[in-house]
N, C-alpha and C positions, 0 to 999 in steps of 0.2 A: 446517060456516056456509054455507046458500048465499049468494052475491054475483052480483050483476048480469052479465048476460052481456054488456055495455060500457059505456066508461066514457070522459069526451072526458080526463080524465086520472087514470092512475091513480099513484099516490106508495107506494113501495113501505117500507117502513119510520115503525115509530107513536113514533118519538123526538124530541128537539130540532129535525132537521130537516124530521123531514117531516110533522111537526106543525106547523112553523110555515110550512112553504113551503104548507100546505092552508088553514091558516086567510089567509092572507094572499091566496093566489092565489082565495076564496072573495071574500074582499073585493073585490080589485081587479075582478076579473071582473064584479061585483054594482055597482059603483060606474059603470062604465064600461059596462055595459048589454050586454052581452056577454055574460050568464048568471048562475048561482048557485052554492052549495056542490053541488046536487044535482050538477053536473057536475065534481065531485069525489071521485075514492075513495081511503082510505087501507087499506091492507092491512098487515098484521104476521104470521109467525108462528107468536105468540107473544100477544103482548099490550102495552099501551101505556106504554110506558121500561122492555121489559123486560131490554134489553141494555143498550150502552156509559149513555146516559142516567139509566138511573135505582140506576145505583154510582159517579156520578161525582162527585168530591168538590166542586165548584158553585163553583169559583174567579173570577170573572169580575174581566178586569183590563185594560189597554191596554197592561199592558209587555213590546213587543215591539221588538227593535231593528231587525226589517223595516218600514219606513214603511206598507209593504200591507198588514200584518196592524196593523198599528196605526190606518190608518184604517177596515180592515172593523170592528175591536173596539171603537171610537168610536161607529161606527156602532150595534154591537148593543148597545153600554151603552143609548145610547139606549131601545132597546127593551125592556133591563128595567128602565130606569125610567120608562118607560109606565103600568105596572100592576103597581109592586112586592109589591100584593095577592096578583095573582092568581097571580103568579109565584113566592111567599116569596121575593121578592128583598132579602135586607141589603144597601143603599149602605154598608157601613161605610168602603171606603176600601182601599189595597193598595200595601204594604211592600216593598220592595225594599232588602235591604243586602246589599252585595257586597266584597271586596277591592278592593284598587290594578290590581289586573288586569284588573278590568272598568271601570277607572272611567271609562275614554274613551268606552267603549259606553254607560254610564249618564248623563254627561251629555250625549252625544249623542241618548237616549230623550227625555230632560228636557226641551230642545233642541224638541227636534219633536213634541212633545207641546205647548210652546207657542205652538208655529206653528200646530198643528188648534186651537186652544182649549180642550185636555185638564187641566184644573188638576192641578199637581202641585206638587212641593218638595222642592229637590235642596238634600243636606247635602254637605257636603268635609272630608276631616278626619278620623282617629282619634279624635282627644278631643272633636270637635262633634258625631260619629256618636255617640259614647256618651254621652253629654251627650243628645241627641235621644232616643235608645232609655230611659235610664234615668229621664226627666221622664213617660216611657209606662208603663213595667212597674219598680218599683224592682230588681225581682230579676237583669237583664239584664247576660248576658257575655258575651253572644257574642265571640268571638276574632276578628281577622282579618277586620273590617269597619272599613273608610275612607270610603264612598260610600254615600248611601241615597239614596232617592228614594221618595217618596212623595205617592202617586195619591190625591189625595182623589175620588173615585168609584171605580165597580166594588164588588169588596167579593164578595160570595158566595150564592146560593140555591138551597135547601130541594130535591134534585134532585127529588124523588119527588112533592111536593108543587105545585111550580113544573109539573113534565109535565100532571098532574091539571087544574090551572091553564087549562094552555096548550089540554088536550082539549079542555074546557067550552068554552075560547072556536070552537074546531072546529066544534064539535056546534051552538052558537047561529049558527053561519055558515050550518048547513047540509050540512055534508060530514057521509057514511057513516064509519065505523071501523071496517073489519073485521077481528077476532082468530081468531086463530088459523087464518088463511092463509098457508097457505108456498106462496111462487113457487117455477115447477117448470122455469122455462123461458119465452122470449122466442121468440115466433114473427115471424121477420124473412123480411119480403117486398117485393121489390123497394130493397132496403138498409135500410128503416126496420121498424121493428116497428107490428105487425100486429096486436099483440095478450098478452098475459100470462095465461103460464099457470098453473095453481095446483091445489093438491090439491084445490080446490072449484070450480074449472070454470076454461072459457077467457074471458079477458074482454076482446073488440075494446078498443080503443083507439085516439085519436087524436097523444097523450102520454103517456109515460113517465118518473117521477122515479123515480131509485137513489139512496134515504136510507135505508140501512143498515148504517149507521157501519161494526165489522169484519165485516161481510156483504160489502163491496163486492164483495171480491174473488169472489164464487160469479155475483151479478149480472153484474160486470165479465166472466164467462167465458159465461154467460148469452148476451149483445150481440157473443159472438165478438171479441171484443179482445182485443188482444197482452197475453201475459203478460210480457212485458218492451219495455223502452222505450231509446229512445238517448239519453240526457245527455253534453251537452256544456257544460264546465266555465265558470268565469269565466277560468283558465288560460289555458284552447284544448284541451283533453284530450277526448278522446273516449270515453267507457262507452257500447259499441256493445248491450251487452245487460244493465242494468242491471233486476234485479226490479223488476216495477211496484208489488209487495204485499210489507212485510216485518212478522210481527205480532213485538210486543214484548211485553212482560208490565208494566203497569202498579204502582208500588209505593207502595200508601198504608194505612194503619192507620187505627186511635183510640185512643188514650190515654182506660182509662174511668176516668174522673174527672168529676164532675160539672159541666158548662160555665160554672158560675157562680165555679169555682175558677181562671176564664184568663180573668177584669176585666182593666183596665186599671186606674191609680193613682186614678182617680175611680170606677171601680165600673163604666164602661160596656163596653160591646164592642168590644174594639181592632180596627185591620183585621187583613185577612189579610196575614201575615209570613212574608215570605218570603229567607230567607237560604244566600247562597251566600258562601264562605268558602274559602280556601286553608291556612289554619292546622291543623296536625294534628290529626286527630279520633280522641280517645283515648276506646277500652269503657267504659262509666260503671259498669259493672260489676266489672271486676278489671284496668282499664288499661293493656290493650293497644291497640296501635295498629291504626286500622280503615282509615284513609286516612291518607298526604300529600300529595294530591294535591288538589285544589279539590272541594268538596264542597258537594250543596243540596239544602235542605227548606223544604218550604210544610207551614203549618198555621195554624188555627182555632177558635174554641170553635164547635160547632154543638150546637144542643136533638135536630136531628134524627138525625143520630148518637146521640149523649147522650154525649158526652166532647168532647176534645180530638183534631180530625180533620187528616188532612194526607199527605203523604210527600212524596217525593224521586224523582230521575229512573231511567225505567223502564229494563228491561232488554230486550235485546234474543231474542228466543228460537227463530230461525232463520226462513229462507224457509217459507214458509206450505205449500211442499207437503210440506216434509220434516217439519216438527213440531209441525203446528197441523189439528186436525180440519176439517172444514165445517162446523160448527155450535163454534165458538171459545169460546162461551162454556156449550154443555151438559153438559160435562163438567170446567166448569175448579173443581176447588175451590178454597175462600181460601188455601190451604197452596199450591195450583200457582202462583196467581196471587202470590201473597206468600209469602217464605221467610223462614228465621231468620235472615238476612243483613241483611234488609231490614228487622228486629224492632231488631234489633244496633245498626244504623247510625242507624236514626233516634230510636231514644230515649237512645241519646246524644247525638245532634245537638244533640235538646230539651232536656238538663239539662246540653250546652256553653250553651244559648240563655239559658235562666233558672234560677234556682237551683232555684225551687220542683219541677221536675221531675226533679229529682237524686232517684236511688235508686228510682226508681218502674216500672223494666221490667218487674215482676212483673203491672205492673194494663194491662199493653197486650194489648184484646181480640181473638180472633180470629174476624174474621166478612169476610164478601162487601164489599171495595170495591176501587178501584181496577178490576181487568179486563186486558181485553185489545184493544191499538189495533194498528189496520192500517195503515201508514207508507207513506207513497207513495217514490220513490228519494231526493226532499230533505224527507222529514217537513213539509214544507208540502203546505195541500189541493188541489184539483184541482177545478174546477165549470166542466162545459164541457159541451156538447152532443153526442151521436154519432147515429150511423145515422139521421141526421135530426129525429130526434121523441124520442130518451133522455136525460132531463137527465140526469148523474151527480154527485151532491153526495159526494165520497170528503175527508171534511174532517182525514185523518189524526192524526185524534186531539186536535184544538184544536176538535171540539163544542163541549162541553156551552154551554159561554161565546157562543158565537158566534149565539145566538138570534136576529140578525137576519137572518143570510142568507136567509132564508124569504124576506123581504119582497123582496130580489133576485130569488134566483133566479123569483120570482114574477112579477116585468115582466119578467123576461129569455125569458117562457115565453108570453107576449102581444108578443113583439117588439120590445122594449125592453133594447138591450145595456147593462149595468151597468158605468161607469167601475173600481167597486170590483173587479168580481168579472174583470177584465180581465187583471191579476196574474199569474192564476190558471189560465189553461188549461193542458192537456196541451201545448201546442205550446213553452211555453217552457223544457222538456225537450233538446229538437231545434236551439232558436235558442240555445241558452246562455244566456236572461234567466234566469237563479239568484235566488232571494231569498239576501241579505248573512248570512251569520253573525257570530255573538258569540262572545265570548272565557266564554258561561256553557257548563254542566255540563249542561247540559237538551242532549238531539237537536233541538226544535224553536224554539231560541231562535240 
């Protein structure tokens, strides 16, 4: 495909971040009389949503132990709610059910949600939690739950449909999306990016935005940025050569049942359910022990996926140089991304939570879901400017739900630093300004 020889803004990646940034940037330029969508070009090596965004589970939540993440997610939920139809957004809410070991974390999240005006309900005690969930699901039986946080906002969106709607907004704003264009290098002159090199030609630019999801490692290298970083931990330890990028396989799948089978007691769509439990988890088929450590799953009925869809904690697959090809999605089969251990664990956990899912492992459907994520040293995003005019959006696998990041990045590109993005600068590692961690089994919590 032909590409223009120059563009003020070149955005690499046509996933949730690239498209959101393009849409908001074009809008801001027009509203301020500084230009229009014709100043913005999006390039993608394959197509719209061809990477992580297109296989995302689609869960949208505020449920984070980290205050900075919680504020950022509240902003993103506002964007999702701004046009539910275009974004194929379902505001059904989100429930976290957790064990006593996580009680203090959940109580703190609830208190801080109230402080920012994010509506949620807290339920405490084993009996009260069981009654709350049993009122919603008559077959609820999850063990090891003593605290529940029910977020009334959030929910999920259908990934491909939402990207299609977002791309329409981008095109309506006058932005060109060039697909089938692979970025091969960055031309650095005087410490800044003078041009983006592609297999379809060289594009001179004033600014470049790297919004390529798990391919961020490659764009990072093209910008001649270091593959390791110094990390100072809150207890004063210094890790001098922490790998900047580590890849994890995202464990997600689908139970092939009619989504209508997973309605609540009123016959309505339930909230997205996330269960963390410290009760031993046994195999639903043969009764053998799967784990006696804390485990967690999430799930929802989804007509886009055509079943009950969800996942569990991702699995590390090593440092990228050792175990991931240049194209982390191109050769990844569903079996590579999701193994039999996940199928056994997830279906057994579903059965532990709901009687209706007992004995149904045989209808687990093997197809692309999940994918591979590029994680930063602390598993939280980096949003920052490098080489003077290269903006890097490294979502550390928090990406799809964070549709609002594009609006904030657009303002920063126009010279307005955004307070919501300040806690996510690269310098936090060396300064020891890391985000707090909870007792959740998920690495990003």
